[in-house]
N, CA and C of each residue as an Amber inpcrd file, in Angstrom:
protein
   375
  65.0820000 138.7960000   6.5540000  66.2170000 139.5620000   6.0610000
  67.5170000 139.0810000   6.7160000  67.4350000 138.8320000   8.0130000
  68.6660000 138.4320000   8.7020000  69.1610000 137.0700000   8.2330000
  68.2620000 136.1950000   7.7980000  68.6990000 134.8920000   7.2860000
  69.4270000 135.0360000   5.9460000  69.0050000 135.9860000   5.1270000
  69.7230000 136.2560000   3.8750000  71.1230000 136.7830000   4.1810000
  71.2220000 137.6730000   5.1520000  72.5320000 138.1770000   5.5700000
  73.3960000 137.0720000   6.1470000  72.7720000 136.1800000   6.9090000
  73.5030000 135.0550000   7.4800000  74.0690000 134.1660000   6.3720000
  73.2660000 133.8830000   5.3560000  73.7320000 133.0440000   4.2440000
  74.9240000 133.6940000   3.5360000  74.8370000 134.9890000   3.2910000
  75.9190000 135.7310000   2.6430000  77.1920000 135.6730000   3.4860000
  77.0580000 135.9380000   4.7770000  78.2230000 135.9630000   5.6670000
  78.8270000 134.5730000   5.8560000  77.9860000 133.5530000   5.9490000
  78.5040000 132.1860000   6.0890000  79.2660000 131.7870000   4.8280000
  78.7210000 132.1260000   3.6670000  79.4050000 131.8330000   2.4040000
  80.7950000 132.4750000   2.3880000  80.8710000 133.7550000   2.7220000
  82.1680000 134.4440000   2.7270000  83.1190000 133.8500000   3.7590000
  82.5920000 133.4710000   4.9130000  83.4280000 132.8740000   5.9560000
  83.9950000 131.5400000   5.5010000  83.1580000 130.7040000   4.9390000
  83.6070000 129.3790000   4.4770000  84.6440000 129.5220000   3.3640000
  84.3920000 130.4040000   2.4260000  85.3460000 130.6070000   1.3320000
  86.6820000 131.1310000   1.8710000  86.6170000 132.0410000   2.8190000
  87.8390000 132.6030000   3.4050000  88.6320000 131.5310000   4.1500000
  87.9500000 130.7820000   4.9900000  88.6310000 129.7790000   5.8040000
  89.1610000 128.6180000   4.9720000  88.5140000 128.3440000   3.8350000
  88.9860000 127.2590000   2.9750000  90.0920000 127.7140000   2.0260000
  90.3610000 129.0230000   2.0110000  91.4300000 129.5470000   1.1700000
  91.0250000 129.7790000  -0.2750000  89.7570000 129.6230000  -0.5820000
  89.2930000 129.8530000  -1.9530000  88.9980000 131.3340000  -2.1430000
  89.2150000 131.7980000  -3.3570000  88.8910000 133.1850000  -3.6640000
  87.4390000 133.2670000  -4.1130000  86.8050000 134.3430000  -3.7600000
  85.4090000 134.5620000  -4.0950000  85.3480000 135.2180000  -5.4670000
  84.4870000 134.7040000  -6.3010000  84.3660000 135.2170000  -7.6560000
  83.2760000 136.2780000  -7.7160000  83.6300000 137.4370000  -8.2110000
  82.6640000 138.5180000  -8.4040000  82.0240000 138.3760000  -9.7790000
  80.7270000 138.5900000  -9.8530000  80.0260000 138.5570000 -11.1330000
  79.4370000 139.9230000 -11.4890000  79.2610000 140.7730000 -10.4930000
  78.6760000 142.0880000 -10.7210000  79.7370000 143.1840000 -10.6180000
  80.6300000 143.0600000  -9.6500000  81.7200000 144.0300000  -9.4630000
  83.0470000 143.3320000  -9.7440000  84.1200000 144.0880000  -9.7230000
  85.4360000 143.5170000 -10.0020000  86.3650000 143.5040000  -8.8070000
  85.9400000 143.9410000  -7.6450000  86.8600000 144.1530000  -6.5510000
  86.8070000 143.1800000  -5.4000000  86.1800000 142.0330000  -5.5640000
  86.0490000 141.1090000  -4.4350000  87.4060000 140.6840000  -3.8840000
  88.3310000 140.3540000  -4.7580000  89.6510000 139.9010000  -4.3040000
  90.3730000 140.9880000  -3.5260000  90.2910000 142.2170000  -4.0230000
  90.9590000 143.3240000  -3.3480000  90.3580000 143.5890000  -1.9720000
  89.0350000 143.5700000  -1.8990000  88.3640000 143.8610000  -0.6350000
  88.5680000 142.7180000   0.3560000  88.3050000 141.4960000  -0.0870000
  88.3790000 140.3550000   0.8260000  89.8090000 139.9510000   1.1630000
  90.7750000 140.4200000   0.3740000  92.1790000 140.1520000   0.6610000
  92.8700000 141.2860000   1.3990000  92.1220000 142.3320000   1.7040000
  92.7090000 143.4950000   2.3680000  92.8790000 143.2350000   3.8600000
  93.6900000 144.0470000   4.5170000  93.8390000 143.9020000   5.9720000
  92.5430000 144.1710000   6.7390000  91.6010000 144.8570000   6.1070000
  90.3290000 145.1800000   6.7660000  89.3830000 143.9760000   6.7990000
  89.7260000 142.9160000   6.0880000  88.8560000 141.7400000   6.0110000
  89.0420000 140.7920000   7.1940000  89.9800000 141.0950000   8.0640000
  90.2560000 140.2520000   9.2320000  90.2570000 141.0970000  10.4950000
  89.7750000 140.4950000  11.5720000  89.8090000 141.1330000  12.8860000
  90.3850000 140.1100000  13.8550000  91.5530000 140.3960000  14.3650000
  92.1920000 139.4750000  15.3080000  92.4740000 138.1050000  14.7100000
  92.7420000 138.0700000  13.4220000  93.0390000 136.8140000  12.7540000
  91.8100000 136.0440000  12.2910000  90.6340000 136.5690000  12.5370000
  89.3850000 135.9310000  12.1140000  88.7730000 136.7330000  10.9720000
  88.1410000 136.0470000  10.0180000  87.5070000 136.7960000   8.9250000
  86.3670000 137.6640000   9.4460000  86.2920000 138.8750000   8.9580000
  85.2450000 139.8100000   9.3570000  83.8610000 139.2210000   9.0860000
  83.7600000 138.4250000   8.0380000  82.4760000 137.7940000   7.7050000
  81.9890000 136.8800000   8.8240000  82.8920000 136.2960000   9.5810000
  82.4860000 135.4530000  10.7110000  81.7270000 136.2820000  11.7490000
  82.2070000 137.4860000  12.0100000  81.5140000 138.3750000  12.9440000
  80.1630000 138.8000000  12.3740000  80.1210000 138.9820000  11.0590000
  78.8560000 139.2870000  10.4060000  77.8650000 138.1510000  10.5560000
  78.3470000 136.9200000  10.3830000  77.4690000 135.7520000  10.5390000
  76.9160000 135.6860000  11.9570000  77.7660000 135.9250000  12.9350000
  77.3090000 135.9270000  14.3290000  76.2770000 137.0270000  14.5690000
  76.5150000 138.1980000  13.9850000  75.5790000 139.3140000  14.1550000
  74.2400000 139.0080000  13.5010000  74.2650000 138.4610000  12.2930000
  73.0080000 138.1260000  11.6110000  72.2400000 137.0310000  12.3510000
  72.9540000 136.0330000  12.8520000  72.2850000 134.9700000  13.6140000
  71.6490000 135.5410000  14.8730000  72.3760000 136.4100000  15.5520000
  71.8430000 137.0350000  16.7680000  70.6460000 137.9150000  16.4300000
  70.7320000 138.6680000  15.3230000  69.6030000 139.5140000  14.9090000
  68.3730000 138.6610000  14.6140000  68.5720000 137.5370000  13.9400000
  67.4560000 136.6400000  13.6550000  66.8290000 136.1220000  14.9530000
  67.6700000 135.6960000  15.8670000  67.1770000 135.1690000  17.1470000
  66.4090000 136.2310000  17.9240000  66.9650000 137.4320000  17.9850000
  66.3020000 138.5160000  18.7140000  64.9950000 138.9290000  18.0440000
  64.9790000 138.9740000  16.7140000  63.7540000 139.3340000  15.9940000
  62.6710000 138.2900000  16.2350000  63.0650000 137.0330000  16.2790000
  62.1020000 135.9640000  16.5430000  61.5160000 136.1110000  17.9440000
  62.3780000 136.3470000  18.9210000  61.8860000 136.5410000  20.2910000
  60.9950000 137.7730000  20.3930000  61.3720000 138.8420000  19.7050000
  60.5610000 140.0650000  19.7240000  59.2000000 139.8230000  19.0790000
  59.1730000 139.0000000  18.0260000  57.9050000 138.6910000  17.3600000
  56.9570000 137.9450000  18.2890000  57.5190000 137.2410000  19.2510000
  56.6970000 136.5200000  20.2300000  56.4600000 137.3280000  21.4970000
  56.7500000 138.6370000  21.4310000  56.3610000 139.5210000  22.5140000
  57.4410000 139.9550000  23.4830000  58.6720000 139.5500000  23.2730000
  59.7360000 139.9490000  24.1940000  60.1720000 141.3820000  23.9030000
  59.8120000 142.2770000  24.7840000  60.1740000 143.6900000  24.6310000
  61.7010000 143.8630000  24.7260000  62.3070000 143.1450000  25.6550000
  63.7560000 143.2260000  25.8420000  64.4930000 142.7830000  24.5720000
  64.0340000 141.7000000  23.9570000  64.6560000 141.2190000  22.7190000
  64.5180000 142.2700000  21.6210000  63.3770000 142.9340000  21.5700000
  63.1780000 143.9940000  20.5850000  64.1470000 145.1460000  20.7830000
  64.3990000 145.4910000  22.0280000  65.3590000 146.5650000  22.3150000
  66.7840000 146.1540000  21.9500000  67.1420000 144.9210000  22.2810000
  68.4760000 144.4270000  21.9080000  68.6210000 144.3330000  20.3910000
  67.5460000 143.9170000  19.7220000  67.5520000 143.8510000  18.2610000
  67.8470000 145.2230000  17.6770000  67.1550000 146.2410000  18.1570000
  67.3510000 147.6010000  17.6520000  68.7860000 148.0700000  17.8840000
  69.3260000 147.7950000  19.0580000  70.7040000 148.2010000  19.3610000
  71.7080000 147.4570000  18.4780000  71.5040000 146.1620000  18.3020000
  72.4090000 145.3720000  17.4650000  72.3660000 145.8500000  16.0240000
  71.1810000 146.0680000  15.5070000  71.0470000 146.5090000  14.1200000
  71.6620000 147.8980000  13.9350000  71.5450000 148.7600000  14.9240000
  72.1960000 150.0790000  14.8430000  73.7110000 149.9180000  14.7480000
  74.2660000 149.0400000  15.5590000  75.7030000 148.7790000  15.5070000
  76.1030000 148.1760000  14.1550000  75.3070000 147.2560000  13.6610000
  75.5790000 146.6520000  12.3530000  75.5230000 147.7010000  11.2430000
  74.5660000 148.6120000  11.3340000  74.4080000 149.6550000  10.3210000
  75.6120000 150.5950000  10.3010000  76.0410000 151.0260000  11.4710000
  77.2120000 151.9100000  11.5540000  78.4530000 151.1920000  11.0150000
  78.5970000 149.9250000  11.3600000  79.7250000 149.1380000  10.8570000
  79.6620000 149.0260000   9.3410000  78.4830000 148.7930000   8.7980000
  78.3230000 148.7050000   7.3490000  78.6940000 150.0140000   6.6720000
  78.2750000 151.1280000   7.2540000  78.6530000 152.4350000   6.6910000
  80.1730000 152.5850000   6.6390000  80.8300000 152.1910000   7.7190000
  82.2850000 152.2750000   7.7800000  82.9290000 151.3880000   6.7100000
  82.4260000 150.1950000   6.5520000  83.0090000 149.2600000   5.5890000
  82.7780000 149.7070000   4.1420000  81.6260000 150.2950000   3.8590000
  81.3870000 150.8340000   2.5190000  82.3100000 152.0220000   2.2740000
  82.5050000 152.8520000   3.2850000  83.4660000 153.9540000   3.1800000
  84.8610000 153.4160000   2.8370000  85.2990000 152.3890000   3.5460000
  86.6140000 151.8000000   3.2700000  86.7170000 151.2920000   1.8330000
  85.6690000 150.6370000   1.3670000  85.6880000 150.1360000  -0.0060000
  85.8030000 151.2910000  -1.0040000  85.0260000 152.3400000  -0.7710000
  84.9690000 153.4480000  -1.7270000  86.1960000 154.3400000  -1.6950000
  86.6690000 154.6870000  -0.5140000  87.6750000 155.7400000  -0.4120000
  89.0630000 155.2720000  -0.0110000  89.1810000 154.0720000   0.4930000
  90.4980000 153.5630000   0.8820000  90.9480000 152.4820000  -0.0900000
  90.1070000 151.4990000  -0.3180000  90.4700000 150.3820000  -1.1880000
  90.1830000 150.6560000  -2.6610000  89.2650000 151.5600000  -2.9380000
  88.8480000 151.8670000  -4.3150000  88.4380000 150.6040000  -5.0580000
  87.7370000 149.7370000  -4.3600000  87.2410000 148.4770000  -4.9190000
  85.9930000 148.0850000  -4.1450000  85.0890000 147.4010000  -4.8370000
  83.8430000 146.9840000  -4.2010000  83.6510000 145.4840000  -4.3350000
  83.1620000 144.8910000  -3.2510000  82.8230000 143.4770000  -3.2200000
  81.3010000 143.3670000  -3.2410000  80.7720000 142.6530000  -4.2160000
  79.3130000 142.5610000  -4.3350000  78.6730000 141.8920000  -3.1290000
  79.3670000 140.9590000  -2.5130000  78.8150000 140.2800000  -1.3360000
  78.8030000 141.2120000  -0.1320000  79.7970000 142.0510000  -0.0490000
  79.8590000 143.0420000   1.0290000  78.7730000 144.1000000   0.8430000
  78.5630000 144.5090000  -0.4100000  77.5010000 145.4740000  -0.6890000
  76.1260000 144.8730000  -0.4280000  75.9600000 143.5890000  -0.7270000
  74.7060000 142.9060000  -0.4080000  74.4740000 142.9190000   1.0980000
  75.5110000 142.6340000   1.8580000  75.4050000 142.6560000   3.3110000
  75.0320000 144.0450000   3.8100000  75.6370000 145.0730000   3.2340000
  75.3130000 146.4430000   3.6310000  73.8610000 146.7750000   3.3050000
  73.3760000 146.3090000   2.1670000  71.9780000 146.5560000   1.7870000
  71.0280000 145.8400000   2.7460000  71.3490000 144.6060000   3.0890000
  70.5100000 143.8470000   4.0260000  70.4900000 144.5250000   5.3890000
  71.6510000 144.9690000   5.8400000  71.7310000 145.6530000   7.1300000
  70.9300000 146.9540000   7.1030000  70.9770000 147.6560000   5.9910000
  70.1980000 148.8890000   5.8570000  68.7060000 148.5850000   5.9350000
  68.2730000 147.5110000   5.2790000  66.8650000 147.1200000   5.3560000
  66.4720000 146.7190000   6.7750000  67.3570000 146.0110000   7.4650000
  67.0850000 145.6590000   8.8640000  66.9590000 146.9210000   9.7180000
  67.8230000 147.8970000   9.4540000  67.7530000 149.1540000  10.2090000
  66.4320000 149.8640000   9.9390000  65.9980000 149.8510000   8.6810000
  64.7120000 150.4640000   8.3370000  63.5690000 149.7480000   9.0480000
  63.6400000 148.4250000   9.1080000  62.6070000 147.6600000   9.8120000
  62.6070000 147.9720000  11.3050000  63.7940000 148.1150000  11.8760000
  63.8850000 148.4340000  13.3020000  63.2970000 149.8130000  13.5890000
  63.5820000 150.7730000  12.7100000  63.0410000 152.1240000  12.8800000
  61.5240000 152.0920000  12.6950000  61.0600000 151.3850000  11.6810000
  59.6150000 151.2760000  11.4400000  58.9110000 150.6430000  12.6240000
  59.5300000 149.6500000  13.2240000  58.9510000 148.9860000  14.4010000
  58.7880000 149.9860000  15.5530000  59.8060000 150.8350000  15.7230000
  59.7500000 151.8460000  16.7960000  58.6730000 152.8880000  16.5200000
  58.5620000 153.3100000  15.2670000  57.6000000 154.3420000  14.9020000
  56.1710000 153.8230000  15.0140000  55.9680000 152.5630000  14.6800000
  54.6190000 151.9870000  14.6670000  54.1180000 151.6760000  16.0720000
  54.9690000 151.7280000  17.0720000  54.5440000 151.4210000  18.4490000
  53.7060000 152.5220000  19.0170000
């Protein structure tokens, strides 16, 4: 799941940094969302931070799969932070920008699935 999120975030980062606009095929609001002030943090595209988070989640999940308890705990904490951030960003799209970006919604869905996996991992222990 985290590799799918990484691909989505890398795509958005590359498009942003190259100055190309992202074309929406499912929704109509990609330009509004990705061109908003909320799409940048400290002059860097928000998608870049997403790519870093997804890469870190993948790395931690891999280490946890090989038995690292500490990596599993960090994975759960990171995914919780990603989930809360995704909730905030979906809120911004819905109630502040009144526009939706399909790539952002895909990222939110992937993060939600990662959160479900993290919770399931905790429950199954």
